[in-house]
C-alpha positions in Angstrom: -0.1 0.0 0.2 2.4 2.4 1.0 4.1 1.7 -2.4 1.2 3.5 -4.2 1.0 6.3 -2.1 5.7 6.9 -3.3 4.4 6.4 -6.5 1.9 9.1 -5.7 4.1 11.4 -4.4 7.0 10.9 -6.9 4.1 11.8 -9.8 3.2 14.8 -7.5 6.7 15.9 -7.7 6.9 15.8 -11.5 4.0 17.7 -11.8 4.0 20.3 -9.3 7.8 20.7 -10.3 6.6 21.3 -14.1 3.7 23.4 -13.1 6.3 25.4 -11.1 8.1 26.3 -14.3 5.3 26.7 -17.0 3.7 29.2 -14.4 6.9 30.9 -14.0 7.2 31.1 -18.0 3.7 32.6 -17.8 4.4 35.1 -15.3 7.2 36.2 -17.6 5.4 36.5 -20.5 2.0 38.9 -19.9 0.1 36.8 -16.9 -0.5 38.4 -14.3 2.7 38.3 -12.5 1.9 38.5 -9.2 -0.8 35.8 -8.7 0.9 33.7 -11.1 4.2 34.1 -9.2 3.2 32.9 -6.4 1.8 30.0 -7.8 4.7 29.3 -9.3 7.0 29.8 -6.5 5.1 27.8 -4.3 4.9 24.7 -6.7 9.0 25.1 -7.2 9.2 25.3 -3.4 7.0 22.1 -2.4 8.1 19.9 -5.3 11.6 19.3 -4.3 10.0 18.6 -0.9 7.5 15.5 -2.1 10.9 14.4 -4.0 12.5 14.4 -0.6 9.4 12.7 0.9 9.7 10.1 -2.3 13.2 9.4 -1.0 12.4 8.9 2.8 9.3 7.3 2.3 10.3 4.0 3.8 11.6 5.6 6.9 8.9 8.8 7.3 6.2 7.2 9.2 4.1 10.2 8.5 5.2 10.4 4.9 1.8 9.4 3.6 -0.1 11.8 5.1 2.2 14.3 4.7 2.6 13.6 1.5 -1.1 13.6 0.2 -1.8 17.4 2.1 1.3 18.9 0.8 0.8 17.9 -2.9 -3.1 18.2 -2.7 -2.8 21.3 -1.1 -0.2 23.2 -3.4 -2.5 22.0 -6.4 -5.8 23.4 -5.2 -3.7 26.8 -4.5 -1.8 27.4 -7.5 -4.8 26.0 -9.6 -7.2 28.4 -7.5 -4.3 31.5 -8.5 -4.4 30.4 -12.5 -8.0 29.6 -12.3 -8.4 33.3 -10.8 -6.3 35.0 -13.0 -7.7 33.3 -16.3 -11.7 33.5 -14.9 -11.6 36.6 -12.6 -12.6 34.4 -9.8 -11.5 31.6 -7.9 -12.4 27.7 -7.9 -15.1 27.9 -5.1 -15.2 30.0 -1.8 -12.1 29.7 0.6 -10.2 27.1 -2.3 -6.7 29.2 -2.2 -6.8 29.6 2.0 -8.0 25.7 2.1 -4.9 24.2 -0.2 -2.7 26.7 2.1 -3.7 25.1 5.4 -3.2 21.7 4.1 -0.1 22.5 2.9 0.8 24.1 6.4 -0.7 21.0 7.9 1.2 18.5 6.0 4.6 20.0 7.1 3.3 19.9 10.6 2.6 16.5 10.3 6.3 15.8 8.4 7.8 17.4 12.0 5.9 15.5 13.7 7.5 12.1 12.0 10.8 13.4 13.0 9.7 12.9 16.2 8.5 9.3 15.9 11.0 6.2 15.7 12.1 5.9 11.8 10.3 2.8 9.9 12.7 -0.3 9.7 
C-alpha cells in the first residue's frame, strides 16, 4: 500500500515541478505576474519537498499524510490562483486558503514524523 502512495508522491513532485516552471514562464510573458508568480513559487518550493518525501518514504512514518496534504494542497492553491487569473474568480470559496492550510498541516505532520522512530 505504501508503495502506491510513494509513487503518487513522486508523480505529484514531477507534476508540481513542471507546473512551477510553466507558471514561471506565464508570469514572465504577460499573465498576472503577482498571482501566477506566487503560484509558481509555491510549486517550485514544494516539488523538491515531495521528492525528498519520496526518497525517505520507507523511513518517515508520517510520509503518507504529509505528502498527500502538501501535494494536493499545493495543486489546490496554485490551481485557484491560476483560475482566478484566467476566469476572474476562484475555483470555489476559500479554495486558496484551504490549499494553503493543507500545505501547512502537511509540513507540521512531517515535523511530527521527525519525533517518531523511523520505520525499519
